[in-house]
KOLGUKE-983323 format. One record per residue (C-alpha): residue number from 1; x, y, z. Coordinates in Angstrom, 3 decimals, padded with zeros to 6 digits. Layout:
<atoms>
pos/px/py/pz
NUM/X/Y/Z
...
</atoms>
This chain:
<atoms>
pos/px/py/pz
1/-017.448/-007.293/009.580
2/-020.618/-009.778/009.947
3/-023.512/-009.097/007.725
4/-021.338/-007.245/005.219
5/-018.549/-010.950/005.165
6/-022.222/-012.830/004.976
7/-023.485/-011.188/001.792
8/-020.289/-010.467/000.315
9/-019.362/-014.485/000.627
10/-022.793/-015.862/-000.595
11/-022.480/-013.561/-003.613
12/-019.682/-014.244/-004.632
13/-019.657/-018.177/-004.369
14/-023.187/-017.410/-006.618
15/-020.763/-015.768/-008.518
16/-017.955/-018.217/-008.807
17/-015.583/-015.404/-008.397
18/-015.443/-015.506/-004.802
19/-012.049/-016.531/-002.842
20/-010.747/-020.252/-003.418
21/-011.478/-023.082/-002.102
22/-013.518/-021.584/000.626
23/-015.802/-024.866/002.180
24/-019.066/-023.122/002.863
25/-022.376/-023.507/001.998
26/-024.936/-020.925/000.728
27/-026.648/-020.858/003.623
28/-025.694/-017.893/006.092
29/-025.182/-020.200/009.304
30/-021.850/-022.190/007.796
31/-019.917/-018.680/005.546
32/-016.957/-018.021/007.429
33/-017.289/-014.769/008.698
34/-014.185/-012.161/007.865
35/-012.054/-010.281/010.235
36/-009.492/-008.050/010.741
37/-005.840/-009.700/011.701
38/-004.189/-005.976/011.831
39/-005.459/-005.785/015.247
40/-003.284/-008.063/017.050
41/-006.742/-010.047/017.264
42/-009.018/-011.555/015.098
43/-011.345/-008.977/014.826
44/-014.690/-008.148/012.764
45/-014.704/-005.142/010.625
46/-017.329/-004.006/012.783
47/-016.006/-004.438/015.994
48/-012.731/-001.705/014.867
49/-012.859/001.446/016.217
50/-011.263/003.044/014.242
51/-011.125/003.475/009.824
52/-011.098/000.341/008.950
53/-011.840/-000.843/004.815
54/-011.812/-004.421/003.366
55/-010.549/-005.441/000.061
56/-010.959/-008.601/-001.265
57/-009.012/-009.321/-004.814
58/-010.849/-011.779/-005.994
59/-014.006/-009.766/-005.856
60/-013.431/-007.307/-008.441
61/-014.813/-006.426/-011.785
62/-011.002/-007.154/-012.926
63/-008.513/-009.028/-012.752
64/-005.827/-007.522/-010.707
65/-001.642/-008.463/-010.723
66/-000.333/-005.789/-007.730
67/-001.601/-003.405/-004.900
68/-001.630/-000.255/-006.462
69/-004.851/-001.713/-008.809
70/-007.058/-002.162/-006.039
71/-006.262/001.482/-003.731
72/-009.036/003.165/-006.331
73/-011.468/000.890/-003.768
74/-010.077/002.655/-000.854
75/-010.823/005.950/000.206
76/-008.678/008.878/001.229
77/-005.418/006.532/000.064
78/-003.981/007.112/-002.765
79/-000.886/007.056/-004.871
80/002.169/008.361/-006.192
81/003.717/006.447/-009.607
82/006.775/007.526/-010.920
83/007.629/003.893/-011.429
84/005.912/001.330/-013.363
85/004.571/000.114/-010.107
86/004.232/002.595/-007.104
87/006.098/002.041/-003.617
88/004.530/004.380/-002.103
89/000.914/005.147/-000.778
90/-000.789/007.872/001.018
91/-003.211/007.633/003.505
92/-005.526/010.919/004.155
93/-002.309/012.869/002.468
94/000.693/011.200/004.539
95/003.201/009.836/002.681
96/006.237/009.014/000.529
97/005.761/010.277/-003.269
98/009.786/010.010/-004.176
99/010.997/006.585/-006.120
100/014.895/007.266/-006.080
101/014.666/009.699/-003.050
102/014.689/007.688/-000.045
103/012.701/007.464/002.433
104/014.557/005.959/005.621
105/011.476/005.663/007.169
106/007.427/005.626/005.066
107/004.643/007.076/006.796
108/002.169/004.374/005.565
109/003.382/-000.408/006.290
110/002.777/-002.843/004.235
111/002.975/-005.889/005.481
112/002.699/-009.247/003.408
113/001.956/-012.456/005.577
114/003.996/-010.683/008.083
115/006.954/-009.258/006.574
116/007.703/-005.706/006.722
117/007.733/-003.913/003.033
118/007.392/-000.713/003.763
119/008.882/001.460/001.329
120/009.757/-001.164/-001.647
121/006.219/-001.867/-002.424
122/007.040/-003.441/-005.686
123/006.750/-006.954/-003.896
124/003.060/-006.065/-003.511
125/002.129/-008.941/-006.510
126/-001.776/-010.480/-005.442
127/-002.449/-013.724/-006.554
128/-003.374/-015.539/-003.991
129/-004.232/-013.070/-001.664
130/-007.268/-013.246/001.119
131/-008.070/-009.858/001.876
132/-006.539/-006.107/002.209
133/-006.586/-004.703/005.548
134/-006.763/-000.682/005.010
135/-006.460/000.956/008.847
136/-005.969/004.829/008.435
137/-004.774/006.941/010.870
138/-001.662/006.820/013.131
139/-000.793/003.159/014.061
140/001.527/003.725/016.592
141/000.639/001.953/019.880
142/000.340/-001.255/017.652
143/003.287/-000.945/015.358
144/004.966/002.199/015.591
145/007.559/004.434/013.268
146/006.145/002.922/009.727
147/002.453/003.108/010.422
148/002.643/007.149/011.259
149/-000.749/007.649/008.583
150/-001.690/004.372/008.394
151/-001.366/000.689/007.440
152/-002.015/-002.024/004.906
153/-001.657/-005.781/005.943
154/-001.342/-007.649/002.744
155/-002.908/-011.583/003.570
156/-001.985/-014.613/002.645
157/-004.933/-017.615/002.622
158/-003.929/-020.623/004.687
159/-004.062/-023.900/003.977
160/-007.263/-025.739/003.195
161/-008.891/-028.721/004.839
162/-009.188/-030.806/001.779
163/-006.955/-031.105/-001.020
164/-007.357/-028.333/-003.577
165/-006.102/-027.463/-006.825
166/-006.410/-023.889/-008.977
167/-005.242/-023.111/-012.070
168/-006.051/-019.538/-013.494
169/-004.998/-017.933/-017.527
170/-005.675/-014.517/-018.272
171/-004.717/-012.696/-021.636
172/-005.372/-009.233/-022.585
173/-004.414/-006.042/-025.103
174/-000.765/-004.996/-024.719
175/000.394/-008.342/-025.422
176/-000.524/-008.771/-021.157
177/-000.806/-012.938/-020.421
178/-000.843/-014.710/-017.636
179/-000.893/-017.602/-015.846
180/-000.990/-019.087/-012.016
181/-001.651/-022.326/-010.339
182/-002.394/-022.874/-006.455
183/-002.524/-026.024/-004.703
184/-003.452/-026.355/-001.215
185/-004.404/-028.966/001.053
186/-003.705/-031.500/004.348
187/-000.001/-033.362/004.472
188/-000.714/-035.031/007.631
189/-003.390/-034.632/010.587
190/-001.917/-031.570/012.069
191/000.176/-029.956/009.169
192/-001.172/-028.190/006.282
193/000.458/-027.273/002.680
194/-000.290/-023.972/000.610
195/001.378/-023.237/-002.461
196/001.883/-020.580/-005.072
197/002.962/-019.224/-008.256
198/002.251/-016.663/-010.902
199/003.684/-015.245/-013.743
200/002.674/-012.248/-015.155
201/003.692/-010.314/-018.310
202/002.510/-007.381/-020.998
203/004.495/-005.095/-023.245
204/003.266/-001.821/-021.857
205/001.674/001.347/-022.392
206/003.985/003.014/-023.898
207/005.952/003.627/-027.483
208/009.736/003.625/-028.093
209/009.944/005.482/-031.228
210/013.386/006.187/-031.657
211/014.896/002.546/-030.101
212/012.385/000.411/-030.024
213/012.427/-001.866/-026.952
214/010.090/-004.267/-025.436
215/011.576/-002.912/-022.281
216/009.829/000.539/-022.035
217/007.438/000.506/-019.472
218/006.768/-003.739/-019.698
219/006.330/-005.840/-016.246
220/007.329/-008.783/-015.952
221/006.443/-010.247/-012.660
222/006.661/-014.135/-011.037
223/005.854/-014.879/-007.462
224/006.211/-018.250/-005.722
225/004.555/-018.636/-001.725
226/004.591/-021.843/-000.145
227/002.831/-021.400/003.606
228/002.684/-024.465/005.765
229/000.768/-024.087/009.260
230/-000.170/-026.732/011.844
231/-001.676/-027.052/015.337
232/-000.781/-029.959/018.033
233/-001.992/-029.074/021.316
234/-001.967/-025.597/022.472
235/000.468/-024.887/019.897
236/-000.487/-023.986/016.726
237/001.720/-022.060/013.893
238/002.402/-020.506/010.689
239/005.114/-020.549/008.290
240/005.509/-018.754/004.840
241/008.157/-018.378/002.903
242/008.319/-017.031/-000.380
243/010.321/-015.131/-004.013
244/008.980/-012.280/-005.826
245/010.218/-011.186/-008.934
246/010.016/-007.706/-010.744
247/012.007/-007.247/-013.693
248/010.038/-003.716/-015.322
249/011.129/-001.775/-017.894
250/010.318/002.335/-017.524
251/010.359/004.992/-019.846
252/007.277/007.444/-018.747
253/007.813/010.164/-019.317
254/007.455/011.879/-022.970
255/008.323/015.310/-024.018
256/005.106/015.824/-025.825
257/003.550/014.615/-022.628
258/001.556/011.611/-024.148
259/002.369/007.454/-024.197
260/005.800/008.235/-027.368
261/009.080/008.849/-025.999
262/012.286/009.052/-027.129
263/014.624/007.514/-025.128
264/018.011/006.326/-026.163
265/018.194/004.885/-022.712
266/015.176/003.204/-021.164
267/015.196/002.460/-017.672
268/014.404/-000.006/-015.862
269/011.984/-000.967/-012.118
270/013.694/-004.109/-011.112
271/013.228/-005.738/-007.367
272/013.945/-009.324/-006.207
273/012.480/-010.184/-002.689
274/013.178/-012.795/-000.714
275/011.065/-013.171/002.194
276/010.767/-015.716/005.368
277/008.555/-015.207/008.661
278/007.097/-017.170/011.543
279/004.363/-017.411/013.983
280/003.702/-019.448/016.869
281/000.809/-019.287/019.202
282/000.470/-021.130/022.671
283/-002.850/-021.025/023.581
284/-003.025/-023.455/026.983
285/-001.022/-020.677/029.979
286/-003.447/-019.826/032.875
287/-004.136/-016.448/031.758
288/-002.741/-015.221/028.714
289/-001.818/-015.735/025.259
290/001.788/-015.900/023.824
291/002.222/-015.036/020.196
292/005.938/-014.786/018.940
293/006.250/-013.519/015.465
294/009.746/-013.451/012.990
295/010.175/-012.153/009.869
296/012.953/-011.508/007.213
297/013.278/-009.668/003.816
298/015.920/-009.533/001.580
299/015.258/-007.524/-001.996
300/017.462/-006.361/-004.951
301/015.927/-003.043/-006.048
302/017.393/-001.821/-009.042
303/016.223/002.142/-010.755
304/017.439/003.690/-013.357
305/015.643/006.097/-016.087
306/017.342/008.382/-019.088
307/017.004/011.595/-017.214
308/017.178/013.578/-020.761
309/014.227/011.340/-021.563
310/015.513/011.687/-024.988
311/018.324/010.468/-027.471
312/021.749/012.279/-027.576
313/021.381/014.961/-030.941
314/018.046/016.235/-029.618
315/019.249/018.326/-027.071
316/021.979/021.275/-027.457
317/025.647/020.257/-027.261
318/024.767/016.118/-027.011
319/023.837/017.071/-023.764
320/022.646/012.724/-022.368
321/022.119/012.250/-018.677
322/020.800/008.580/-016.819
323/020.580/007.847/-013.503
324/020.980/004.295/-011.912
325/019.976/003.279/-007.690
326/020.815/-000.091/-007.279
327/019.373/-001.142/-003.285
328/020.002/-004.383/-000.774
329/017.942/-004.209/001.978
330/018.028/-006.925/004.378
331/015.983/-006.397/007.162
332/015.072/-008.390/010.868
333/011.931/-008.145/013.007
334/010.757/-009.991/015.943
335/007.809/-009.415/017.941
336/006.191/-011.112/020.892
337/003.337/-009.915/023.022
338/001.205/-011.798/025.472
339/-002.545/-011.363/025.238
340/-005.317/-011.720/027.748
341/-007.676/-014.887/027.253
342/-010.712/-013.507/024.891
343/-013.411/-013.621/027.490
344/-015.712/-011.759/025.615
345/-016.070/-008.061/025.049
346/-017.519/-007.243/028.753
347/-014.395/-008.267/030.122
348/-011.203/-006.200/030.473
349/-009.019/-007.347/027.835
350/-004.388/-006.393/027.314
351/-001.886/-006.672/025.130
352/001.826/-006.584/025.902
353/004.727/-006.884/024.127
354/007.690/-006.178/022.994
355/009.662/-005.093/019.405
356/012.552/-005.477/017.240
357/013.581/-004.366/013.897
358/017.130/-004.698/012.544
359/018.126/-002.831/008.511
360/020.548/-002.916/006.538
361/020.193/-000.876/003.084
362/023.569/-000.311/000.532
363/023.140/001.999/-002.128
364/025.082/002.581/-005.596
365/024.324/005.123/-007.471
366/025.536/005.580/-011.012
367/024.791/009.063/-012.784
368/026.133/010.872/-015.317
369/026.607/014.118/-013.552
370/028.746/012.211/-010.238
371/032.224/012.397/-010.316
372/032.690/009.051/-009.210
373/030.098/005.759/-008.533
374/028.335/007.111/-005.207
375/027.934/004.388/-002.783
376/027.159/004.867/000.938
377/025.630/001.955/003.835
378/022.856/002.613/006.143
379/021.734/000.437/009.108
380/019.016/000.930/011.386
381/018.035/-000.493/014.918
382/014.610/-000.234/016.496
383/013.402/-001.846/020.103
384/010.145/-000.666/021.181
385/007.734/-001.955/023.887
386/004.044/-001.823/023.284
387/000.643/-002.302/025.584
388/-003.336/-001.480/025.398
389/-005.703/-002.155/027.745
390/-009.315/-002.395/027.708
391/-011.710/-001.479/030.479
392/-015.763/-002.446/030.365
393/-016.904/000.645/032.035
394/-020.093/-000.896/032.177
395/-022.409/-002.938/029.769
396/-022.409/-000.361/026.591
397/-019.267/001.726/027.388
398/-015.723/000.697/027.439
399/-011.549/002.536/027.809
400/-008.585/001.781/025.979
401/-005.233/003.355/026.580
402/-002.318/001.969/024.688
403/001.461/003.030/025.034
404/004.271/002.433/022.996
405/008.004/003.753/023.743
406/010.746/003.460/020.709
407/014.063/003.746/020.750
408/015.719/004.066/017.741
409/019.635/004.013/016.631
410/020.696/004.960/012.416
411/024.361/004.821/011.333
412/025.514/006.119/007.798
413/028.237/006.288/005.681
414/029.198/007.087/002.503
415/032.096/007.660/000.412
416/031.889/011.491/000.026
417/033.218/011.027/003.777
418/029.713/011.787/005.017
419/028.762/010.151/008.473
420/025.979/010.530/010.958
421/024.796/008.590/013.945
422/021.042/010.160/015.115
423/019.351/008.520/017.917
424/015.786/009.321/018.728
425/013.348/008.433/021.682
426/009.984/008.543/020.370
427/006.337/007.766/021.889
428/003.065/007.396/021.083
429/-000.388/006.966/022.782
430/-003.626/006.064/021.899
431/-006.735/007.082/024.110
432/-010.432/005.511/022.968
433/-013.451/005.577/024.552
434/-016.885/003.525/022.610
435/-020.566/002.517/023.264
436/-021.876/-000.339/021.975
437/-025.674/000.484/021.506
438/-026.280/-003.412/020.010
439/-024.568/-005.810/018.871
440/-023.749/-004.114/015.586
441/-023.899/-000.838/015.734
442/-020.482/000.504/017.887
443/-019.829/004.192/017.987
444/-015.994/005.803/019.045
445/-013.708/008.599/019.919
446/-010.123/007.581/020.302
447/-007.554/010.176/020.037
448/-003.706/008.893/018.580
449/-000.405/009.892/019.235
450/002.207/008.471/015.744
451/005.272/009.671/015.073
452/007.907/009.415/012.283
453/011.584/009.250/013.750
454/014.330/011.523/011.870
455/016.528/010.716/008.860
456/019.039/011.656/006.117
457/018.824/011.594/002.345
458/022.118/010.215/001.125
459/021.627/012.087/-002.677
460/025.288/012.011/-003.331
461/024.443/015.587/-004.856
462/022.846/017.413/-002.138
463/024.483/020.147/000.125
464/025.401/018.584/003.729
465/023.003/021.306/005.413
466/020.709/019.763/003.501
467/021.189/015.874/004.455
468/019.194/015.745/007.769
469/015.554/016.005/008.690
470/013.613/016.367/011.910
471/011.394/013.566/013.798
472/007.500/014.366/012.361
473/004.515/014.156/015.144
474/001.059/013.221/014.628
475/-001.788/014.187/017.208
476/-005.290/012.542/015.440
477/-007.981/012.832/016.379
478/-011.428/011.154/015.575
479/-014.921/009.905/015.895
480/-016.797/006.964/014.635
481/-019.952/004.697/014.069
482/-020.600/001.215/012.958
483/-024.556/000.209/012.180
484/-026.088/-002.251/010.371
485/-029.017/-000.872/007.994
486/-032.227/-002.313/006.682
487/-032.944/-004.748/008.669
488/-029.377/-005.864/008.798
489/-029.196/-006.568/004.423
490/-026.548/-003.714/004.325
491/-023.883/-001.833/006.685
492/-022.564/001.408/007.361
493/-018.841/003.040/008.512
494/-018.777/006.770/009.401
495/-015.069/007.997/010.462
496/-014.531/012.383/010.715
497/-010.840/013.594/011.474
498/-008.913/016.072/012.560
499/-005.247/015.015/012.453
500/-002.649/017.915/013.667
501/001.551/017.277/012.321
502/004.523/018.859/013.687
503/007.440/019.198/011.793
504/006.304/017.479/008.917
505/008.943/015.794/006.485
506/008.425/016.954/003.279
507/009.673/015.849/000.182
508/010.711/019.307/-001.685
509/013.108/020.044/-004.509
510/015.753/022.266/-005.525
511/017.192/022.852/-008.884
512/020.732/023.787/-009.815
513/021.887/024.869/-013.262
514/025.491/023.250/-013.651
515/028.115/024.972/-015.523
516/026.923/023.990/-018.771
517/023.592/025.113/-019.023
518/021.757/022.282/-018.242
519/019.183/021.474/-015.546
520/019.582/019.553/-012.410
521/016.709/018.560/-010.492
522/017.799/016.797/-006.451
523/014.679/016.385/-005.160
524/015.434/015.186/-001.017
525/013.282/015.116/002.048
526/012.848/018.266/004.827
527/010.304/019.568/007.222
528/008.462/021.954/007.621
529/006.807/023.960/010.372
530/002.750/021.949/010.987
531/000.247/021.040/009.170
532/-003.501/020.489/009.084
533/-004.862/016.887/007.531
534/-009.056/016.660/008.402
535/-011.596/014.887/006.426
536/-014.384/012.512/006.567
537/-014.630/008.497/005.208
538/-017.514/007.135/004.649
539/-018.577/003.677/003.129
540/-021.169/001.512/002.884
541/-022.376/-001.918/001.746
542/-025.695/-003.108/001.077
543/-027.670/-006.880/-000.382
544/-030.600/-005.000/-002.486
545/-031.236/-008.087/-003.536
546/-030.476/-012.282/-003.723
547/-029.071/-011.331/-006.609
548/-027.429/-007.942/-006.777
549/-025.245/-006.118/-004.319
550/-023.622/-002.755/-004.130
551/-020.920/-000.891/-002.416
552/-019.769/002.333/-002.138
553/-017.709/004.920/-000.881
554/-016.291/008.489/-000.685
555/-013.184/010.138/001.024
556/-013.267/013.487/001.871
557/-009.633/015.393/002.921
558/-008.890/018.917/003.747
559/-005.446/020.011/003.934
560/-002.436/023.130/004.812
561/000.359/023.571/005.620
562/001.261/026.313/008.365
563/004.566/028.859/008.643
564/006.272/026.470/006.593
565/008.902/028.673/004.136
566/010.686/025.627/001.991
567/014.551/025.636/000.394
568/014.259/027.664/-001.675
569/012.434/030.455/-000.163
570/008.747/030.257/-001.122
571/006.073/030.643/001.231
572/003.852/027.702/001.708
573/001.902/028.971/004.720
574/-001.492/028.023/004.286
575/-001.061/025.796/000.582
576/-002.507/022.497/000.689
577/-000.563/019.529/000.525
578/000.768/017.913/-002.320
579/-000.829/014.350/-003.143
580/-003.828/015.040/-001.036
581/-007.024/014.506/-003.318
582/-009.763/016.867/-002.110
583/-012.442/013.825/-002.652
584/-012.002/009.852/-003.197
585/-015.072/007.405/-004.905
586/-015.932/004.185/-005.418
587/-019.446/002.512/-006.404
588/-019.337/-000.947/-007.499
589/-022.354/-002.958/-008.421
590/-022.295/-006.993/-008.983
591/-025.471/-008.799/-010.581
592/-026.405/-012.479/-010.829
593/-027.725/-012.423/-014.240
594/-028.643/-015.668/-013.844
595/-027.599/-018.818/-012.237
596/-024.959/-018.805/-014.097
597/-023.901/-015.597/-015.964
598/-022.515/-012.233/-013.307
599/-021.456/-009.076/-014.433
600/-020.288/-006.107/-012.032
601/-019.949/-002.405/-012.994
602/-017.497/-000.400/-010.466
603/-016.402/003.315/-011.288
604/-013.504/004.734/-009.199
605/-013.012/008.782/-009.400
606/-010.742/010.925/-007.353
607/-010.641/014.732/-007.299
608/-007.337/017.029/-009.062
609/-004.005/017.384/-006.120
610/-001.167/019.499/-006.079
611/002.226/016.391/-007.704
612/004.681/018.310/-005.215
613/004.786/020.704/-002.448
614/008.102/022.536/-004.518
615/005.772/023.758/-007.318
616/002.245/024.448/-008.593
617/001.199/021.441/-010.883
618/-001.516/019.811/-010.312
619/-003.360/016.588/-011.715
620/-006.854/017.103/-012.792
621/-010.198/015.257/-011.766
622/-011.282/012.196/-013.314
623/-013.005/008.534/-012.834
624/-012.121/005.357/-014.177
625/-015.272/002.376/-015.181
626/-013.917/-000.904/-014.906
627/-016.552/-003.763/-015.905
628/-016.779/-007.405/-016.090
629/-019.122/-009.923/-017.888
630/-018.500/-013.923/-016.848
631/-019.715/-017.341/-016.584
632/-019.354/-020.435/-013.889
633/-020.265/-023.594/-014.031
634/-019.346/-026.659/-011.395
635/-015.483/-026.276/-011.915
636/-014.788/-024.072/-014.916
637/-015.566/-020.396/-014.428
638/-014.302/-017.443/-017.369
639/-014.856/-013.761/-017.241
640/-014.393/-010.384/-019.456
641/-013.193/-008.160/-017.787
642/-012.667/-003.938/-018.931
643/-010.247/-001.743/-016.903
644/-010.450/002.619/-017.031
645/-013.480/001.831/-020.388
646/-013.739/005.175/-021.228
647/-010.217/005.290/-022.373
648/-009.199/008.474/-019.620
649/-006.360/009.898/-019.865
650/-005.324/010.777/-015.778
651/-001.746/011.254/-013.801
652/-000.546/009.384/-011.453
653/003.259/011.491/-011.424
654/004.347/014.908/-012.446
655/006.340/017.391/-012.280
656/007.030/021.106/-013.369
657/010.565/022.076/-014.998
658/012.535/022.988/-018.111
659/013.695/019.995/-020.038
660/012.335/020.554/-023.850
661/014.470/022.948/-026.525
662/012.051/023.617/-028.465
663/010.433/025.922/-026.206
664/013.766/027.335/-024.872
665/013.719/025.332/-021.559
666/010.183/027.014/-020.522
667/008.577/025.495/-017.255
668/006.283/022.760/-018.156
669/003.968/019.852/-016.727
670/005.395/017.213/-017.012
671/002.834/013.963/-016.153
672/003.054/010.166/-015.881
673/-000.094/008.556/-017.514
674/-001.853/005.952/-016.090
675/-002.938/002.880/-018.327
676/-005.410/003.144/-021.105
677/-007.885/000.895/-021.711
678/-007.395/-002.539/-020.739
679/-009.692/-005.570/-021.625
680/-008.919/-009.283/-020.746
681/-010.203/-012.708/-020.452
682/-009.503/-015.212/-017.629
683/-010.623/-018.747/-017.329
684/-010.421/-020.289/-013.354
685/-010.012/-024.397/-013.232
686/-010.796/-025.566/-009.757
687/-010.424/-028.867/-008.921
</atoms>
């Protein structure tokens, strides 16, 4: 994104809230160009023939601590919570929602420094993150089964040429406190180091009126990252390692549908992840570039909650229930690819590669209504080959063809004597035609086939005939246009898409009545017949002057199921898919008030949507207002910021069932509310 990068970085440099340690000057010739790396090559956003957004955490009105706080800036991207942090993301209406149901393959991939964290998004803390790349639509050719709807690539900075340091301190309401440090520089002529650490905590937004507790819905998150990088002769390499420790509370649902709970056993949402990644590039081959990347992550994930939402004695007959899930997730990946030498846009280019993934998941579930503790073991082996070639037809037109073949082998066994060993052979492809009208003007048409392997539900209370579900296939037809506007002072990106889904993997649920008359709410994954997801994505960035930068985006989405009857016999043919807002939009204005003072105002809006495909409860539409005013003087900067300044009540998760004895357990819509008004002060020192 050449023009936008220049504009954005120039303004960020002026207001003092830009990316740390960018050794650039205010003249356009020396400002670093921002590129997308998730396409396997470093490509400017304006040169990517696809719907791509680039988010920069340090370029926001408020102080963001986690990925979920950034996604309102991206169009047609939604999150579902149901825990202290959202683990799953939906793109274009496609993606998982449940926190404790197990989607063995996420529809939206998540990479952090090249390590696969798909389905465990609690790890996506954002301190010392340079950019977030959002690729919409199936990325099956290059990334496979975990990118059916799209991919999120979180990139952290590399070392700086000179030794530099940064300290950041944050305070705010609800007891929020944060402290972070970064140090970066050369260890010698060929090796650089970057080390960052961050601790953040708050008291949460929910008050337990029955059992005062600091773990009602508090956040307690620590991040440590280290990165080494270097170059010697034709070899360049990068090593990254990190630890993310999350010890959050979880007690979000109230029988009064507010932020006051009565739970006698507040839940937890905890995750400890350790990861290591390595990347090596050899550039002196006569005909190609060799890239080898490997990643390993080990995560301990614990999620538990008070299922009755209250205390013993509130429900008749002393009813009380808790549910807790403990998972150990180990994942290792290897990706080796050969890329043609970059000879410019007019030359033939290609990439071929092999990909290996091994994943092991151990589950222990302690549930009040199980006769014994439930345990299961799951192992997945994934092997793939992929390739893509781009052929210039002439100076203006380029044709690209890509394909990927994957072999999935899974093994599952639990202590209820249920065993599965499914095998899937899956295929993805991409056909793309590009037309360049000028240096910064691109139109494209693409047809992409994505896929997602089948799997099985691991709930110990689910009937055996509902455990298995089939692979899903998706075909995406997309037309896009990107151009600079107003004498290169701005940029516009447009995309129109139509997605046809077959054997849709759908999160559904059943409600069972126990012998004592209480109800059990069981979530699981099944298959719908087919579905349609189509819409428009438009984004614009414009420098109105040297002092004012405006960014805006709008996503429109229409979805429906076709020929689908759910597990309880309800006909959902023609119904809108869950967690698919009809529109999403954002608008931000950054203004340089003076040489040292700056302001930032941003609005995010989202249409209502169904909470689930199992009932008709819906979220209302809403808009959030964020703002900041700051001061920068050399090494020092400070800003006062606010998030959700209008204190809007908005839902991030919802259910519909009977749980309140005061109304004879009539079916009711229950919602988990998003964060209320937050204000704070952030101070940064660099040297």
